[in-house]
N, C-alpha and C positions, 0 to 999 in steps of 0.2 A: 561457609561453603568450602568444600575441598575438591580439588580436581583430581580425579582418580586416574584418568588416562588422557594426556594431552593430544589434541588433534585426532580424536577417535572418529570423526566424521563431520560432514557439513550439515548445517542447519538451514532449513527454509525459513522464510519470514513467518510462516504459519507456526513453526516450532518455537521461534523466539516469542511471538505474541502469546502462544499457548503457555509458555513458561512464565511470562510476566503475569498473565491472568491467574495461573496456578499459585503464584507467590502472593496473591492478593492485590495485584496491580489493577488499577482502574483509572478513570479520568480524575479521581480525587487525589490531589497532590499530597494530602495528609497521610495517604497509605503508601507512600513511596518506599521501595526496597531500601534497606539500611545502607548498602554500599554504593548506591547510585544517587547522585545529586538530583534534586528536584528538577532542575532545568534539563539535565541530560535525560532523565526519565520521561519528561513531558515531550521532548523532541522525539525520542524513540517510540514511545507509545502512540503519540499522535500520528507519526509517520506510518506506523504499521496498521493502524485501524483505517487508514485511507488507502491501503493497498489491497490487492486481491486476497491477502492473508486473512482478512476479517470474515470472508465468506467461505473460505475453504474448510474442508474437514479432513481428518486423517484418512478416512476411507477414499475420498476423491483423490488425494495425493498418492496413496498406495495404488489405486486403480490406474492412475496416470503413469506412474513409474512402471507398472507391469506392461501396459500397452506400448510404452516407449521402447521396450526391448527390441521390437522388430525394426526400429529405425537406427539402431546401433549408435545412440548418442552418448557423448561423454557425460560424466556425472555433473560437471559444471554447466553443460548445456541444458541438461534436464532441470537443474536447480534454477537457472535463469528463466526458463520457460515457466516453471511453477511460480516463481516470485513475481513475474510480470504479466503472465497470462495474455500473451499476444492473441489477437482475434483475427488477424489477417496475415498474408504472406509478407507484407512490408514490415510488420512487427517482429516476425520470427527470423527474417533474413539475417540480421546482424548477430543473432545469438548462436548460430551454427556455422562453424568454420567450414569453408568450401562446400556450402550447402548444395549448389548445383550438381557437382559431381557425386556427392555422397547420397543425395536423396532423389535427384532428378524429378520425375513425375510425381513422386510421393510427397512433395512439399505441401500441396493443398490438402492431401489426406491427413498429414500431421496437424495442420492448422484446424481442420474440421474436428479432429480428435481432441485437441486442446479445448475448443469451444464446447464440445459435447461433454467432456469429463470434468473439467475444472469449472466451478461456479463462476457466474458473471461478476464483473466488478461492482463495487458498492456504488449506489446511486448518489451523485454529488448533490449538494444543497442547491436550492433554487437560485437562479441568477436572473438579473434583469437584462435589458438589451445590450448594455455596455459590457456584460460579462462579470459584473460585480456580484458578490454574494449578497442577496437581499436580506437575509437574516442578520448578517453582520452590519449591513448599512442601517437597518432599522434599529439595531442595538446602539450603534454610534449616535444616530440622530436622537434617540431617547436620552442617552447620557448627556449629549450636548444641550438638550432642552433643559435638563435638570441643573447643569453646571454653569451655563452661560448667564451672565448678567449683562443687561443692555447698558452700555456706557451712556451717560447723560451728555447732552450738548455736542454730540458727534454727528457730523454730516454723513449721509449715506454715500457710499462709494459708487461711482458710475461704472457700468460694465459694458 
């Protein structure tokens, strides 16, 4: 790969995920890009598929950028909003410098527009009451059932 023009623009998480998928990236570590270590690839890909980037489309991002012009946001602010997709005022507040004086009463309008234009976050895996991922817990229990051998002549532990 050759860099034609350095720092020609910023990339959203959607752009990076799209690039990885276009180069044949998937959850299969055997198909890792040549210049990326499997561990680095796994961290990047797994992170991006758990962010709003996995549900976004080029059209939704372009529409969002177009509608953001009326709020006079900096490019970095727009990028942060796209990458994190805040769904309330509390989520958007730290992303925009001096938000009160710049947007005033339009803050909630911006949040409503984000929720309307950008697709919702991916649905997390099912969890139990303790907040643990039930699919992972079942997998671990199944692995333990297959790998554990009961030691002979050992007294049970009191709890």
